[in-house]
C-alpha positions as CSV (number, residue, x, y, z in Angstrom):
1,M,0.1,0.1,0.0
2,E,2.9,2.3,0.5
3,Q,3.3,2.3,-3.2
4,I,0.3,4.7,-3.7
5,V,2.1,7.5,-1.6
6,K,5.5,6.7,-2.8
7,S,4.8,7.0,-6.6
8,L,4.1,10.3,-8.4
9,K,1.4,9.1,-10.8
10,P,-0.9,7.7,-8.2
11,M,-0.5,10.7,-5.9
12,A,-1.1,12.9,-8.9
13,L,-4.4,10.9,-9.5
14,A,-5.3,11.2,-5.8
15,V,-5.1,15.2,-6.1
16,V,-7.5,15.0,-9.1
17,A,-9.8,12.7,-6.9
18,A,-9.7,15.4,-3.9
19,V,-10.6,18.3,-6.2
20,V,-13.4,16.7,-8.1
21,F,-14.9,15.5,-4.7
22,V,-14.5,19.0,-3.4
23,L,-16.5,20.2,-6.3
24,G,-19.0,17.6,-5.9
25,T,-19.5,18.7,-2.3
26,A,-20.0,22.2,-3.2
27,F,-22.8,21.1,-5.4
28,L,-24.4,19.5,-2.4
29,I,-23.9,22.6,-0.1
30,A,-25.7,24.6,-2.8
31,S,-28.6,21.9,-2.9
32,D,-28.7,22.1,0.9
33,A,-28.8,25.9,1.0
34,T,-31.9,26.0,-1.5
35,L,-33.7,23.2,0.2
36,T,-37.3,24.7,1.0
37,P,-40.7,23.6,0.4
38,S,-41.1,25.7,-2.9
39,S,-37.5,24.9,-4.2
40,L,-37.4,21.0,-3.9
41,G,-36.9,20.5,-7.6
42,A,-34.0,23.1,-7.7
43,S,-32.3,21.7,-4.6
44,S,-32.5,18.0,-6.4
45,D,-31.1,19.5,-9.7
46,L,-28.2,20.8,-7.7
47,A,-27.5,17.7,-5.7
48,Q,-27.4,15.4,-8.7
49,P,-24.3,16.7,-10.2
50,G,-22.7,16.8,-6.8
51,R,-23.1,13.1,-6.6
52,W,-21.9,12.3,-10.2
53,L,-19.1,14.3,-9.4
54,Q,-18.1,12.2,-6.1
55,F,-18.4,9.1,-8.2
56,L,-15.7,10.6,-10.8
57,A,-13.6,11.4,-7.8
58,A,-14.1,7.7,-6.6
59,A,-13.2,6.6,-10.1
60,A,-10.0,8.6,-10.1
61,A,-9.0,7.2,-6.7
62,L,-9.6,3.6,-8.2
63,A,-7.2,4.6,-10.9
64,A,-4.5,5.9,-8.5
65,V,-4.8,2.3,-6.8
66,C,-4.5,0.6,-10.2
67,T,-1.6,2.6,-11.4
68,A,0.2,1.9,-8.2
69,G,-0.7,-1.9,-8.8
70,W,0.6,-1.9,-12.4
71,D,3.9,-0.4,-11.4
72,L,4.4,-3.2,-8.9
73,I,3.4,-5.8,-11.5
74,V,6.0,-4.4,-14.1
75,R,8.8,-4.8,-11.4
76,S,7.5,-8.3,-10.8
77,E,6.8,-7.4,-6.9
78,W,4.0,-9.9,-6.6
79,A,3.5,-9.8,-2.9
80,G,2.7,-6.2,-3.1
81,G,1.1,-6.7,-6.3
82,V,-1.4,-9.0,-4.5
83,E,-2.2,-6.7,-1.9
84,I,-2.8,-3.8,-3.9
85,A,-5.1,-6.0,-6.1
86,A,-7.3,-6.4,-3.1
87,A,-7.0,-2.7,-2.1
88,A,-8.4,-2.1,-5.8
89,V,-11.3,-4.4,-5.2
90,G,-12.1,-2.4,-2.1
91,T,-12.1,1.0,-3.8
92,L,-13.9,-0.5,-7.0
93,L,-16.8,-1.5,-4.5
94,F,-16.5,2.2,-3.0
95,T,-16.9,3.6,-6.5
96,V,-19.7,1.2,-7.4
97,G,-21.5,2.3,-4.1
98,L,-21.1,6.2,-5.0
99,L,-22.2,5.1,-8.9
100,A,-25.5,3.6,-7.3
101,A,-26.1,6.7,-5.2
102,A,-25.4,8.8,-8.3
103,A,-27.9,6.8,-10.5
104,S,-30.7,6.6,-8.1
105,N,-30.6,10.3,-7.2
106,G,-29.6,9.3,-3.6
107,S,-32.3,6.9,-3.1
108,S,-30.4,3.7,-3.2
109,S,-30.1,1.7,-0.1
110,A,-27.6,-0.5,-1.8
111,G,-24.9,2.1,-2.3
112,P,-23.9,3.0,1.1
113,V,-23.8,-0.8,1.9
114,T,-21.6,-1.5,-1.2
115,V,-19.4,1.6,-0.2
116,A,-19.4,-0.2,3.5
117,V,-18.3,-3.3,2.1
118,G,-15.2,-1.8,0.1
119,I,-14.1,0.0,3.4
120,G,-14.2,-3.3,5.2
121,I,-12.1,-4.8,2.7
122,W,-9.4,-2.1,3.3
123,A,-10.0,-2.7,6.8
124,L,-9.2,-6.6,6.4
125,L,-6.0,-5.5,4.3
126,V,-4.7,-3.1,7.3
127,L,-5.8,-6.0,9.8
128,S,-3.4,-8.4,7.8
129,R,-0.7,-6.0,8.1
130,A,-0.9,-5.7,11.6
131,A,-0.7,-9.5,11.8
132,R,2.4,-9.4,9.9
133,A,3.9,-6.6,11.7
134,S,3.1,-8.5,15.0
135,L,5.0,-11.5,13.9
136,A,8.1,-9.4,12.8
137,E,7.9,-7.8,16.4
138,K,8.2,-10.7,18.4
139,G,11.0,-10.8,20.7
140,A,11.3,-7.0,20.5
141,A,14.1,-5.5,22.8
142,D,12.0,-2.7,24.3
143,A,8.4,-4.1,25.0
144,S,7.4,-0.6,26.7
145,R,7.6,1.1,23.3
146,P,4.5,1.4,21.2
147,L,4.9,-1.2,18.4
148,R,3.9,-0.7,14.4
149,S,1.5,-3.6,15.0
150,Q,-0.5,-2.0,17.6
151,L,-1.0,1.1,15.4
152,W,-2.0,-1.1,12.4
153,L,-4.5,-2.8,14.5
154,A,-6.0,0.7,15.5
155,T,-6.2,1.6,12.1
156,A,-8.0,-1.6,11.0
157,V,-10.5,-1.3,14.0
158,G,-11.1,2.4,12.9
159,L,-11.8,1.2,9.3
160,F,-14.2,-1.4,10.4
161,V,-16.2,0.9,12.7
162,L,-16.4,3.4,9.8
163,A,-17.6,0.8,7.6
164,I,-20.5,-0.3,10.1
165,G,-21.2,3.5,10.4
166,Y,-21.5,4.1,6.6
167,G,-23.5,1.1,6.1
168,L,-26.1,2.4,8.6
169,T,-26.5,5.2,6.4
170,A,-28.8,3.1,4.2
171,A,-31.4,3.5,7.0
172,A,-30.6,7.1,8.0
173,N,-34.0,8.0,6.8
174,S,-34.9,7.5,10.5
175,Q,-33.4,9.2,13.5
176,G,-31.9,6.4,15.5
177,P,-29.8,4.8,12.7
178,A,-28.8,8.5,11.4
179,I,-27.5,9.0,14.9
180,A,-25.6,5.9,15.3
181,A,-24.1,6.2,11.7
182,G,-22.8,9.6,12.4
183,L,-21.5,8.7,15.6
184,L,-19.7,5.3,14.4
185,E,-18.3,7.2,11.3
186,A,-16.7,10.0,13.8
187,I,-15.3,7.3,16.0
188,G,-13.8,5.5,13.2
189,V,-12.2,8.5,11.5
190,A,-11.0,9.7,15.0
191,A,-9.3,6.3,15.2
192,L,-7.5,6.8,12.1
193,A,-6.4,10.3,13.3
194,G,-5.0,8.9,16.5
195,S,-3.0,6.2,14.7
196,V,-1.5,9.1,12.2
197,A,-0.8,11.1,15.3
198,A,0.9,8.4,17.3
199,A,2.9,7.2,14.3
200,R,3.9,10.9,13.9
201,S,5.1,11.2,17.3
202,H,7.3,8.2,17.3
203,G,8.9,9.3,14.0
204,W,7.4,6.5,11.8
205,L,5.7,9.1,9.6
206,R,7.4,12.1,8.5
207,G,7.2,15.0,6.2
208,H,4.9,18.1,5.6
209,P,1.9,16.4,4.5
210,V,1.5,14.3,7.6
211,S,0.1,17.2,9.4
212,A,-2.4,18.2,6.9
213,V,-3.4,14.6,6.8
214,L,-4.1,14.6,10.3
215,A,-5.9,18.0,10.4
216,G,-8.1,16.6,7.4
217,L,-9.0,13.3,9.3
218,L,-9.7,15.3,12.3
219,L,-12.1,17.9,10.4
220,L,-13.8,14.8,8.8
221,A,-14.4,13.3,12.3
222,V,-16.3,16.6,13.1
223,S,-18.4,16.5,10.1
224,F,-19.6,13.1,11.1
225,L,-20.1,14.2,14.6
226,A,-22.1,17.3,13.4
227,A,-24.2,14.8,11.1
228,A,-25.1,13.0,14.3
229,I,-26.1,16.1,15.9
230,V,-28.2,17.5,13.3
231,A,-30.0,14.0,13.0
232,G,-30.6,14.0,16.9
233,L,-32.1,17.4,16.5
234,G,-35.0,16.3,14.8
235,L,-35.5,19.5,12.8
236,S,-39.0,20.0,11.5
237,T,-38.8,22.1,8.7
238,L,-37.0,21.6,5.4
239,T,-35.4,25.0,5.6
240,A,-33.8,24.0,8.9
241,Q,-32.9,20.5,7.5
242,G,-31.0,22.3,4.6
243,V,-29.3,24.6,7.0
244,G,-28.0,21.7,9.3
245,L,-27.0,19.5,6.3
246,G,-25.4,22.4,4.7
247,I,-23.1,23.0,7.7
248,V,-22.3,19.2,7.9
249,A,-21.2,19.2,4.0
250,A,-19.1,22.5,4.7
251,I,-17.1,20.8,7.2
252,E,-16.7,17.8,4.9
253,L,-15.6,20.3,2.2
254,A,-13.1,21.9,4.5
255,A,-11.7,18.3,5.3
256,F,-11.3,17.2,1.8
257,V,-9.7,20.4,0.8
258,V,-7.0,19.8,3.6
259,L,-6.5,16.3,2.4
260,G,-6.1,17.3,-1.1
261,L,-3.6,19.9,-0.1
262,A,-1.8,17.1,1.6
263,A,-1.9,15.1,-1.6
264,W,-0.4,18.1,-3.7
265,T,2.2,18.8,-1.2
266,R,3.5,15.0,-1.5
267,V,3.3,15.4,-5.1
268,R,5.7,18.2,-5.2
269,E,7.9,16.5,-2.8
270,L,8.0,13.5,-5.2
271,Y,8.3,15.5,-8.5
272,A,11.3,17.4,-6.8
């Protein structure tokens, strides 16, 4: 998986994915801002291109993973190639889920479930990495020092929790599942941010993009928490719901802007 962040072409595609996703989220913010009883059609018309742009962003992310995998195959690094092939399957499911959401105008319940399965495959990959790291660390001289396997395990748990939360969004038309989905997604992303922070503090992650990645993950966790709060408020009018959802989408947009800047910084490092 390191091949993705260590190669110029995959990271350039990741920047494209972030930019397109931000554009899609901007359309969703505009859709929420116009959500009133008299403008339902206009709101829907703005939301639809936003969903298609998010699907295109996922397709660019899939292209990034496949490009990294092809580089490994060309160099006959078959172990890494098998791992990134599984990552490509997970990203493909993520992309198909967003495609289903776009094609159904956001009404498909299969879309979030498919995305959740894709995230779950990534979680299984990270879990396998944790197991391999644990075997490699047996007999470590300093048992008191946090081990890499522990951070990989925390990351895998975070991804599993995120997958469960995202899957619950399929039933987010009722208050309870919507609150649970937002809270689980926030906890999952916060676990990822904690793993990144711990790895940075021990010198296992270095470079300028790491701080931006950490900030982006924290903003994303806040956006999921805000979604849970909005769902818990039970806003009764469409205008109030639009304002609440617009705030959530704005925080999400800020998160992906920061993550996109982190990817761009990494591209500049690789190009130099």
